[in-house]
N, C-alpha and C positions, 0 to 999 in steps of 0.2 A: 572380416566377414571372410568364408569359405562357401564355393560354390559345390554341391552336391550332385551329382546325377547318378543313381545308380538305379538296376532292374532290381526286380523283387529279390529273386534270387541271392542278387548279392547285398542287399540289406544286411546287416546283424540286428538282432533280435531286439537290443538296447535302440537303434535308430528307426525301427518300425513301432517300436512302442512311443518313441518322440515324435514320429509325424502322427499318428493315431491321437493320441492327448492333443495333439495342438488341432487336428482337424474336428474334435468333439468338442473343444473350447471353443471354438471360432462356428463353427454350424449347427451344434447339436445344444449348447449350453448357450450360446451368444444369439444366435440370432432363436432360440426357441422352437427348434423344430424334431419335432421326431422322426424320424425316419431311420435307414438302415445304413448307417455312415460305411462299414466296412461292406465290401463288395467284392466278388469276383474279379471286376477290372483293375484293384488291386497288385492281383496276380502276374496280370500281363504289360501291366504298366511301366513306364520308366517316370523313376520318382525324383523330383528337381527343386531342390531347395535351397534356400543360405541358412548359415548358421552361425552364431556368435563364437569368440573363445571359451566360452564354457556351453559349446555344443547343443545350445537352446537353437531352437527352430523359429528364425524371423521372418522366415517367406517361405509357402511353398507350393506345388501344383503337382500334377500328375499327366503323364502322356501317353495317350495309346492311341492305336490304328485302328481305324474301320476299314470296311472294304477299298472305300475312292478317297478318304480322305484321314486325317490326322486331328484329335481331339486332345485339346486339355482343360482341363478344370480340377477343381476341391483346390483353388485358387486361394489364397489366403495370407495375412500380413495379421498375426496375434495385435491384442490391442494395444497395449504397450509398446508397439515399433512402429504404429501408423504415423506417417505424417513425415516421414523418413526419404521418399523414394521410393520404397524395398519394392513396392505392387509393380510402378516403371520399371526397375532395373531387371526384376524377375521377367516380366512379359519382353524385353527387348532381348534377355538373352534365350527366353524360350521360342521367341520364334525363328530368331539366327540358328538355333541349332535343328530344330526341323526342316527350315530350309537346306541345311546340308545335309541334313541325315535323307529327307526326304524330298527330295527339289522336285518331285513331280507330282506331288502332292496338294491341294488346297487343305486348308489349316478352316476346320470347323469349331464352335465353342457354343453351347450354353449359357449365356450369362446372364447373370441379374440386371434386371430392364433397369435399375439406377445408375449401371455401370454402362449403357452406353455407347457416352460420350470419352468417356476412357479407354474404350476400345476401337472406335472409331479413332481415334488418336495415331492407333497403331497399322490403319489400312484397314481393318474390320468394316464388312459391309452389314445390314440389319438383313434377315432375308425370310422373317415370320413374325406375325403378328405375335401381341405377346400372350404369355398363358402360364398358367400355374405350375408350380413343381414344388409338392410340399409346401403349398401354400404360400409361395413368394413368386412374385410375377419375375417372367422371364422371356428374353427373347433370346432366337437362332440367330449366330453370326458367319462369316465367312472372309477368310482371306483367301484370296489367290497369288 
């Protein structure tokens, strides 16, 4: 397994294609959610992923900056890779990377509600009521 961390301008076309393919498979097809998966955040985000020896995406998230906070989202592990601890490892590495790169900023996420306890295990606190985003229950969470 290799960890890859790249800005949009550093991605090859093949890498970006694989990232979009993985995101679409999880967030559009698996979750049966029609929404604008490709957006302008990709252009300024840092793309953070794990890939196997066949260069398949086995975990992914993107990180982007707000005025006062750093965000990460589009967190995924493809269905066939789940149950191996990849999400936990990914989030641990992302938090360490963010804290090194942006030590003065808090981390803000929009988490699917069912993942509340997963994220609280990393020190995130719920800061909002539940709301629907694209028909899926979410909550806002932050880590200081």
